N, C-alpha and C positions, 0 to 999 in steps of 0.2 A: 431500525434493523441494522445489525452489524454485518453488512454484506457489501462488497465492492465489486463492480463489474471488472472484467479482465480482458475483454476483447477476444475471448476464446469461444469459438463457435461450437455448436452442438456436435458437428461432425468431428471436431478435434478430440472429443472424449474417447473416440475409438482410434485415435492416432492418425487420422487420414487427412485432416485439414488444419492448418495453423493460421489463425487470423490475428493480426497484430493489434495490440492495444492502441486505441485512438487517443491522441494527445492534442490538446489545444494549447498554444503558446501565446502569452501576453507580453508585449514589448512596448517600449516608449521611445526608443531611439534606433541606433544602428543595428541592434539585434545580433551581436556577435555570438552570444550564447545560444540564441535561437538557431543560428547557422551551424553551430557545433552539433546541436541536437538533430538538425535536418540532415546533415551529411552523414552522421552516425547512423541515422535511420535508413540510409540507402544500402547499407550492408544487408545481405539476405538473412543473416543470423540475428539482426536486431529485432527485439520483440515489440517494438512500438513504431508507429508512423504518425506524422503530423497531419492533422485534418483541418487545422485552421491556425493562422497567425493573425492576431488582432492587436490593434494599437489604439491608444487614447490620443494619438497625434497623427492626423492624416498624412503629414509630411515625414513621418518616421522612415529613415532610409531602409530599415530592415524589411519594410513592406515590399519594396521593389525587388529585393533579393528573393524573398519568399515567392512572389508572383512569378518571377523569372524561372524559378525552380519548380513551378507547377503546383505550389501549395495555395489553397484558397486563402484569401486575406479579407480582413474587415477593419475599417477605421472609422472612428467617431470621436470628435473632440468632446472632452469632458467639461469644457467651459460653459458656464451658465446652468449646469445641471447639479442637482444635489447628489451626494456620493451614492446613496442607495439607488437613486433613479438611474444614474449612469451604469452602475453595476448590473442592474436588471437588463439593460440593453445588451451588455457584454455577455451576460449569462444566457440570454436567449440565443445569441449567435453561437456560442459554444455548444449548446444543446442541439441546435438545429444542424450543426456540423457533425453531430454524433460523438463529440468528445466524451471520453470516459475519465480522463485525467487532465489536469491543468498544470502547466509548467510556467512559472513566472521567470522571465529572462530579461532583467533590466527594466521591469515594470515599475515606474516611479509614481505609483498611486497607492495610497492607503486604501485597503479594501473594507467594505462595509461588513458588519457582523452577519448580515443575511447572506451575503455572497460567500463568506468563509464557511458558514454553516452548511450551505448548499453543496459545497465541495469538500466537506469534512473527510479527512483521511485520503483524499484523492488529489491534493494540490501540493506541489513542491516549489521551493524557491532556492536560488543560489545566492549566497551572501558573501561579500569580500572580507571576511575576517574569520578567525578561529572562534566561533561561538562557544560559550556565551560571552566572550569578549567583544566589545565594540559593536553594539547593535546600532542600527540607523546609518547615518551618513558620515563621511569623513573618516572612514575606518583606517585608511593607510597612514594618514597623518597621526592619528591617535596611537597607532602601533609604534611609529617613529618617536613620538614625543615620550612614550612610556619606556623607551630604550629596549624594546623587545628584541630578542634574537631572531624571531620568526614572525611573519604574518601568515596569511593564507586565506582559504575559502572553505565554506561549509554548504552542504546541501541539507535542507531540513524540510520537514512537513510543515505546512502553513497552518497556524492557529490564530485565534483572535488577537493574541498579543504579538506585537511587532518583533520579528526575528526571534521568536521564542519557542517554536515547535521542536519536536524531537529531531535531533541531528542524525542523519543517515550516513554521512561520510564527510571527511575533511582532507584537505591537502595542505601541508605546511610549506611555506616558501621562505627561504633564508633572507634576512635583511642584510644587505651588503654595505660596507663602509661607503659613505657618500650618497647613499640612496636618498632620493626625494620621493614625495608622495606619488609623483607621476611615474618615475622609473620603477618603483615598487608595484604600482598598480598594473603596469604593463606585464610584469612577470606573473603576478597573481592572476591576471586575465588568462594567461596561457594555461595555468593550472585549472582555472574554472572550465575551460573548454575540454580538458581531459576528464575532469571529475563528473560534470553534470550528465553527459550521456550515459556513463557507466552507472551512476546512481539511479537515474530514471529507468534504465533497463532492468536493474535489480528490483526496483520498487514495483514495476508493473508485473513482474513475474513472481513476487514473493509468496503469493498465495498458492504456489506450487512447490515451494521450497520446504524440505522436511523439518528443518529447525523451527521455522516460523509456524508451520502447521502444528508441530508438537506443542509449542508454547501456547497457541490458541486453545488447543485441547486441554492443556494443563490448567489454563486460566479458568475454564468452565468446570472441569472435573474437581479441582481442589477447592472450589467455592462451595461444594456440597458438604454437609455436616460430617465430621469425622472421616473425611476422605484422605487417603494418603497415596503416595506413588512409590512403587518398587519396580524391579525388573523381573520378568518371568518369561520363560521360553524365549529369551533374547529380545523381548519387547518391553518398552515402558508400559506399565499397567497401573490401573487405579482401582482401589478397593476401599472398603470400610476398614478402619484401623483394626488390625488383628482379626480381620474378618474376610468375607468373600470378595472376589473381584467383580467389578461391574463394567470395566472398559479396558481395551488394549489398543495401543497405537502400533499399527502394522506398517512397516516400511520395507516393501519388497520381500516379505517373508514367503518362504516356500517358492521363491523365484518368480512370483507373480508380477513383479515390477510395479505394484500398486502402493500408494500411500493412502491409508484408510484408518478409520476408527472402527473397532469391533465392539458392539454393545449388545446387551441381552434384550430379548423380546419376550413378550408375555406368553406367546404360544407359537407353535410352528405355523399356524395360519397367518399370524402377523408377519412373520418372516417372508412367507410366500407373497402376501399382499404387497409388501414394500418392494420386493424385487420385481414383481409384475408391474407396479406403478412406474418404475424408472429403472430398467435393467442396466442402464449405463452408469448409474450411481450406486445402486444397492446390489449386493451379491452374497452368496452363501459362503462364509469363510471355511477353508479347508481345516479339518480336524476339530472344529468347534461345535458341530452338530446343529440341530434345528433350533436350539434355544438362542442362537446368536445371529446377528446380521452385520455385514460389513458395509460401511458407508465411505465411498471414495472421497478423499479430501483434495486431490490434486487436479480437479477439473477446472479450477480457476473461478468458480462461481458459487462457492460454498455459502450456504445460509447458516451463519453461526448461531442465530437464534434457534434454528431447528436442531442444530447439533447440541446446544445447551438443553433443549427439551428432551432429546433422546437420551442424553446422559442422565438427566433427572429421572426419567422413567426407568432406565437401567439400574440406577442407584436404588430406586424403590423396590426392585425385585430382590435385592440382597440385604437391604437394611433391616435391622431388628425392629419389631413392632413399636417398641418404646421410642426409638429414634425417629421412626416415621411420624409418630404422634407429635413429637416435639417440633419436627419440621413443618407439619401441617399447621400447628399453632403459630409458628414464626411466619409462615407464608401469609397468614391472615393480616399481618401488620406490615 
């Protein structure tokens, strides 16, 4: 299911309560990036909080800092354990702490495929190079040896391939005459401490950002046969090529302050049924009549499989019979 939790409570859908996204941090040593995340989280406007700091070394200095700051900690040596076995132990601790996202902060362990899959799309890492350059270790010396003008750091989504996930943000750091790997690393680390909290904050709130939401809607809508996108009534909308529209992307239209997708229903009774089933999510869009229903997308817990299903059903209400038949045949395969 293409759905990621956000730490947004039910009450927050009506604007009354804001619950911060819960983040578990994995470290192996001093945990300076963990500390940067921790202290950034202390600001009232920060959208995340740390619920666990875990280490594969019980002597990791970062554990003492986290404990002193009131963050729950966990430590377990990986020695003598197979990779997947150790990762299951860490995974259980993260889930027991209520973590919804994982941030790797100087975690010097290769992760098992099972662990990565279990946190797919919800785990970030900070790497001391301008990816895709210089994956793995020794990044500062590699930048110096290559004669680069800049080194830097990158925050990326963790995937099965080492340091290969989508990059969310980078900071370039100038290489100065006479730099050594150590002097360069010290400046890059300063950049890391600035970049990581900002990227994590943006990441845990992206499911409420208009551009990200529109791209998700676009991904599902344009996958339908002969679908195209135009602008109508000031809104991005999707329809059959040279035909009727089956969805609109609404961003605060008519001053309602809501980000939503408007889709067709099969009958007024279906509209009423959906609204009654979840009035915090579904609503009757102004000026669209009983044949349409609005689905709020900025609640932070959108089920994108469901959105894809609603788009498909809406598309079917306007698609020509011949096109419907072709899609039904294709769906069988």
